[in-house]
C-alpha positions in Angstrom: -10.3 -33.5 15.2 -7.9 -34.4 12.5 -10.2 -32.8 9.9 -10.2 -29.5 11.8 -6.4 -29.4 12.0 -6.2 -30.3 8.3 -8.6 -27.6 7.4 -6.7 -25.1 9.6 -3.5 -26.0 7.8 -5.2 -25.5 4.4 -6.6 -22.1 5.4 -3.2 -21.0 6.8 -1.5 -22.2 3.6 -4.0 -20.2 1.5 -3.5 -17.0 3.6 0.3 -17.4 3.2 0.0 -18.0 -0.5 -2.2 -14.9 -0.9 0.4 -12.8 1.0 3.4 -14.2 -0.9 1.9 -13.8 -4.4 1.1 -10.2 -3.9 2.3 -8.5 -7.1 2.9 -5.1 -5.4 6.6 -5.5 -6.3 5.7 -5.8 -9.9 3.6 -2.6 -9.8 6.4 -0.7 -8.1 8.7 -1.9 -10.9 6.2 -0.7 -13.5 5.9 2.7 -11.7 9.6 3.1 -11.4 10.1 2.5 -15.2 7.2 4.9 -15.9 9.0 7.7 -14.0 12.2 7.2 -16.0 14.1 8.0 -12.8 17.2 6.2 -11.6 16.5 4.1 -8.5 18.6 6.3 -6.2 16.8 9.4 -7.5 13.4 7.9 -6.9 14.5 6.6 -3.5 15.7 10.1 -2.5 12.4 11.6 -3.7 10.2 9.2 -1.7 12.4 9.1 1.4 13.9 5.6 1.4 17.1 3.9 0.5 18.1 2.9 -3.1 18.5 -0.7 -1.8 14.8 -0.8 -0.8 13.8 0.2 -4.3 16.2 -2.3 -5.8 14.9 -5.1 -3.5 11.3 -4.4 -4.3 11.9 -4.1 -8.1 13.9 -7.4 -8.1 11.3 -9.2 -6.0 13.9 -9.9 -3.3 11.6 -8.8 -0.4 8.1 -7.5 0.1 8.3 -3.7 -0.3 8.6 -1.6 2.8 5.7 0.5 3.8 7.9 3.6 3.3 8.1 2.9 -0.4 4.4 2.6 -0.9 3.5 5.6 1.3 6.4 7.6 -0.3 5.1 6.9 -3.8 1.6 7.9 -2.9 2.6 11.0 -1.1 5.2 12.3 -3.6 3.2 11.2 -6.6 -0.4 12.0 -5.6 -1.7 11.2 -9.1 -0.8 7.5 -8.6 -3.8 5.4 -7.7 -3.5 3.6 -4.3 -6.0 1.0 -5.6 -3.7 0.2 -8.5 -0.5 0.2 -6.4 -1.8 -1.9 -3.6 -4.4 -4.2 -5.3 -3.8 -3.9 -9.0 -7.3 -2.5 -9.6 -7.9 0.2 -12.1 -5.3 2.4 -13.9 -1.9 3.4 -12.5 -2.6 7.1 -12.8 -5.7 8.8 -11.5 -7.7 10.3 -14.4 -8.2 13.5 -12.5 -5.7 15.6 -10.6 -5.7 14.8 -6.9 -7.5 17.0 -4.5 -4.1 18.0 -3.1 -2.9 19.3 -6.4 -6.2 21.1 -7.1 -6.1 22.8 -3.7 -2.5 23.8 -4.3 -3.3 25.2 -7.7 -6.2 27.2 -6.2 -3.8 28.9 -3.8 -1.4 30.0 -6.5 -1.6 33.7 -7.5 0.5 36.0 -9.5 1.3 38.1 -6.4 4.7 37.6 -4.9 5.0 35.8 -1.6 5.8 38.1 1.2 7.7 36.6 4.1 7.2 38.4 7.4 10.5 37.2 8.8 13.9 36.8 7.1 16.0 35.7 10.0 17.9 32.4 9.6 16.1 30.9 12.6 12.7 31.7 11.1 13.7 30.1 7.7 14.9 27.0 9.5 11.6 26.8 11.4 9.7 27.2 8.2 11.6 24.4 6.7 11.0 22.2 9.8 7.3 23.0 9.6 7.3 22.0 5.9 9.1 18.7 6.7 6.8 17.9 9.6 3.7 18.6 7.4 5.1 16.2 4.9 5.6 13.6 7.6 2.0 14.1 8.8 0.7 13.5 5.3 2.8 10.4 5.0 1.4 9.2 8.3 -2.2 9.9 7.2 -1.5 7.9 4.0 -0.1 5.1 6.0 -3.1 5.0 8.2 -5.4 5.0 5.2 -3.4 2.3 3.5 -3.5 0.1 6.6 -7.3 0.6 6.9 -7.7 -0.5 3.3 -5.4 -3.5 3.9 -7.3 -4.4 7.1 -10.6 -4.3 5.2 -9.2 -6.4 2.4 -7.8 -9.0 4.9 -11.2 -9.1 6.7 -12.9 -9.9 3.4 -10.4 -12.6 2.7 -10.8 -14.1 6.2 -14.6 -14.1 5.8 -14.4 -15.7 2.5 -12.0 -18.4 3.8 -14.3 -18.9 6.9 -17.2 -19.5 4.5 -15.2 -22.0 2.5 -14.1 -23.7 5.7 -17.7 -24.0 6.9 -18.7 -25.3 3.5 -15.8 -27.9 3.5 -16.6 -28.8 7.2 -20.2 -29.4 6.3 -19.4 -31.6 3.4 -16.8 -33.6 5.4 -19.3 -34.2 8.3 -21.9 -35.3 5.7 -19.4 -37.7 4.2 -18.5 -39.0 7.7 -22.2 -39.6 8.5 -22.7 -41.5 5.2 -19.7 -43.8 5.9 -20.7 -44.4 9.5 -24.2 -45.5 8.5 -23.1 -47.8 5.7 
């Protein structure tokens, strides 16, 4: 029984260690420097507070999800794999599908608005804002799915290690009991 509790404590410690040593903050700092923006400008662009950027950059706290999703939504050429897990390059080699689709919609023809009333303009702005929020929500969901998959892999690896350790400790107990 003591062995199981000890092994549980080891597994919990390893999980906490993995979570605490996540260098997402460092990659946010690298990205911030890459943009050349002041922290308050970046914060405004991605929809968070300057304090949140400062805290992430200075490793005071784990970055808020709004920072990560904001970066990925407002800078679609940033690789989510790199930002979250440090895999690959910071910038995607190809333009994102979003930018490509936006480019394909551009024409030389002037945009004709059917309505010019103030109420209609406000509604158009609201639609644009809501569309942006929907995209952020979709990114958040995708990021959470990726994070869940990553955590499942880590849990399975730890379970395998735990079984391996448990098997070795029971073999050791059998040898000492028979001697």
